[in-house]
C-alpha positions in Angstrom: 0.6 33.9 19.5 -0.5 30.2 19.8 -1.5 28.5 16.4 -5.0 27.6 17.4 -5.6 31.2 18.4 -4.4 32.2 14.9 -6.5 29.5 13.2 -9.5 31.0 15.3 -8.9 34.6 14.3 -8.4 33.5 10.5 -12.0 31.9 10.6 -13.6 34.8 12.5 -12.3 37.3 10.0 -13.5 35.2 7.1 -17.0 34.6 8.8 -17.0 38.6 8.9 -16.5 38.8 5.4 -18.7 36.0 4.5 -15.9 33.9 3.0 -15.0 30.3 3.3 -11.7 29.3 4.8 -9.9 26.0 3.8 -6.5 25.1 5.5 -4.7 22.2 3.8 -1.6 20.3 5.1 1.6 20.5 3.2 5.0 19.5 4.2 6.2 21.8 6.9 3.8 24.4 6.3 -0.1 24.6 5.9 -1.9 26.5 3.2 -4.4 28.9 3.8 -7.0 29.4 1.1 -10.2 31.9 1.2 -12.9 31.0 -1.2 -10.7 28.4 -3.1 -7.8 30.8 -3.7 -4.5 30.6 -2.3 -3.7 33.3 0.3 -0.7 32.5 2.5 1.2 29.7 4.0 1.0 29.1 7.8 3.8 27.9 9.9 3.1 24.6 11.7 4.4 25.6 15.1 2.7 25.4 18.4 3.9 29.1 18.9 3.9 31.6 16.0 6.1 35.0 16.4 3.8 37.9 16.9 5.0 39.8 14.0 4.5 36.6 11.7 0.8 36.4 13.0 -0.1 40.0 12.5 1.8 39.8 8.9 -0.7 36.8 7.9 -4.0 38.4 9.6 -3.0 41.8 7.6 -2.4 39.6 4.2 -5.9 38.0 4.9 -7.8 41.4 5.7 -6.3 43.1 2.7 -7.4 40.1 0.5 -10.8 40.5 1.6 -11.2 44.2 1.4 -10.4 43.8 -2.4 
């Protein structure tokens, strides 16, 4: 999956749950925060493995449903 597609999906999921997404840049990974709480790290590659992307999206959905 392309990184920009993953970013779009993260933003879309957060928007559906009325949450604010903030992606900050770190050393070799970016950090994703939802409503100010750190959720996960995102690899800084153009292509992200499908399993990794699916895991990131599942973790995001799980956090927003709580």
